[in-house]
Structure formats: structure tokens, C-alpha cells
Residue, then its C-alpha position, 0 to 999 in steps of 0.5 A: m197596387a204596384f211597386v216601382t224600381l228603376t234600373s240604370a247606370c250610376f252616374l259615377c261608376r257606370k255600373l247598373f243598379s236598381y233604385n227608388p226613383v223618389r229617394v235615390p241620392s242624385v246629382m244635377v247634370r245639365d238640369q237632369r237628376e243623375p242617380l248614384c249607387r250606394r257604393c259611390v254615395e258612401w265613397a263620396n261621403r267619406a271624401r266629403a267628411a274628410k274635407g269637413l263638408p256635409t254628407w249626403t243622406i241615404h234614405p233607408d228605402s233609396y234602393e228599394a221598390v216604391d209604391e207607384r202612388e208616390v212616383p211623380w209621373p210626367e203628364 
């Protein structure tokens, strides 16, 4: 058994971070999911709540390794 984390730049702040590719909060940009770091999601959630909008969920394992069997690998 193996575990997977991805590392890339946050779509908003461009800082590198590691995350669970299945659970990380993301936004769709040109039909592609773009990951968001915890700090940016927390910032966005404060702004969304202040405007009365629903906040985004941060799963407990969003920024942890995931079992490779849970990753939908491309064919």
C-alpha cells in the first residue's frame, strides 16, 4: 500500500503546498480543478460568511496523504 500527496501552487496566493488530491478545496478554471491552500480557503470563508454566502468545507484530511486506492487515476 502507498500514500499520495500532491504539491503545487495555490491558485490564489501561488505559494507551494501539499494536499490530498481527492479532498482539497478547489475552484474550476477553464474546466480544470485548481487547488486552494488552507490559508486562502480560510480567508475566502471569512469573506463569504461576511456576505452571507455559504462557506467552503475543509475536510479533515484535505492537506494530508491519501491512500493510493482512493485516487481516481487517469486511464
